[in-house]
C-alpha positions in Angstrom: 35.0 -6.5 9.8 31.8 -5.9 8.5 28.6 -5.1 10.6 25.6 -5.4 9.7 22.6 -2.9 12.1 19.5 -3.1 12.2 17.3 -0.4 14.0 13.3 0.4 13.7 11.5 -2.5 15.9 9.2 -0.5 18.0 5.6 -1.4 19.3 2.9 -0.6 17.4 -1.1 -1.2 16.8 -2.5 -3.9 14.4 -3.5 -1.5 11.0 0.1 1.3 12.2 3.0 1.5 9.6 7.1 0.9 11.0 9.8 1.4 8.9 12.8 -0.2 9.7 16.1 0.1 8.7 19.1 -2.1 7.7 22.8 0.3 7.7 26.3 -1.7 7.8 30.3 -0.9 7.6 32.6 -3.2 5.9 30.1 -4.1 3.2 28.9 -1.8 0.8 24.9 -3.5 0.5 24.4 -1.8 -3.4 26.8 -5.3 -4.5 24.9 -7.8 -3.0 20.9 -8.5 -2.6 19.5 -7.7 0.9 17.1 -9.3 2.1 14.8 -8.8 5.3 14.2 -11.8 7.7 12.0 -12.4 10.1 11.1 -15.0 12.4 9.2 -15.6 15.5 9.3 -17.7 18.6 9.8 -21.1 17.9 9.4 -20.8 14.6 11.9 -20.9 11.6 13.5 -17.7 10.0 11.4 -16.6 6.7 12.3 -14.2 4.2 10.2 -11.5 3.9 11.4 -9.3 0.9 15.0 -9.7 -0.4 16.4 -6.2 -2.8 18.8 -6.8 -6.0 21.8 -4.6 -6.5 18.9 -3.7 -9.4 16.5 -1.3 -7.7 13.9 -3.3 -9.9 14.9 -6.9 -8.6 12.5 -7.4 -5.4 9.9 -9.9 -4.5 8.5 -10.5 -1.3 6.8 -13.2 0.5 3.1 -13.8 -1.0 1.7 -12.7 2.7 3.3 -8.9 2.9 2.8 -7.9 -1.1 0.5 -5.0 -1.0 1.9 -3.9 2.3 5.3 -4.4 3.4 7.5 -2.7 0.5 11.6 -3.2 0.7 14.0 0.3 -1.0 17.1 0.9 -0.9 19.7 4.7 -0.3 23.2 3.9 -2.3 23.9 6.7 -0.8 23.1 6.1 2.9 24.0 2.9 2.4 20.9 1.6 4.4 18.4 -1.0 3.0 14.9 -0.5 3.8 11.9 -2.4 5.3 8.4 0.1 4.6 5.9 -1.7 6.5 2.5 -0.8 5.8 -1.5 -2.2 7.8 0.3 -4.7 10.3 -0.7 -7.7 11.6 -0.1 -9.3 15.1 1.1 -12.1 12.8 3.7 -9.2 11.7 5.3 -9.7 15.1 9.2 -11.1 15.0 12.4 -10.3 15.7 13.2 -8.4 11.7 17.0 -9.7 10.7 18.8 -7.8 7.8 21.2 -10.5 5.6 23.4 -9.8 2.8 23.7 -12.6 0.1 27.1 -13.8 -1.8 24.8 -12.8 -4.9 23.9 -9.0 -7.0 20.0 -11.2 -7.8 17.4 -11.9 -5.7 16.6 -14.7 -8.1 14.8 -17.6 -6.5 16.6 -18.6 -3.9 16.9 -15.7 -1.3 14.1 -17.6 0.8 17.3 -19.9 2.0 18.8 -18.7 4.4 22.4 -20.4 3.4 22.7 -17.7 0.6 23.0 -14.7 3.1 26.6 -13.9 4.7 26.3 -11.2 6.7 23.4 -10.7 9.5 22.5 -8.1 11.7 21.1 -8.2 15.2 17.9 -8.2 14.3 15.2 -5.4 15.6 11.8 -6.8 17.6 8.4 -5.7 16.2 5.3 -6.4 17.8 1.7 -5.3 16.9 -0.9 -5.2 19.5 -4.4 -6.4 18.3 
């Protein structure tokens, strides 16, 4: 049985940093494109950053480019999201999801292409 688990969410002041982690059991994260999504109350889930099976296969939402970095540690079977210069608008529940594909491609923002999801970790940013 596949289980995806996010951690690292916390309350942080605007301008601060957090690092989210995504680990999995029953699943090798390096075999799939992995994406961080986020969801604010009463909004749709938004793709934040994707990493494919090649670490050079990366993409991010314009709103986080230059501030957030996605990476993975294959030995630890963990994908990270380093979030710097956090803004109040970044406050959300962050989810890690494993795609059915190896590559991020141009559809990585589409939630329908993900088959394994974590339960989310809450990020709160105070202004």
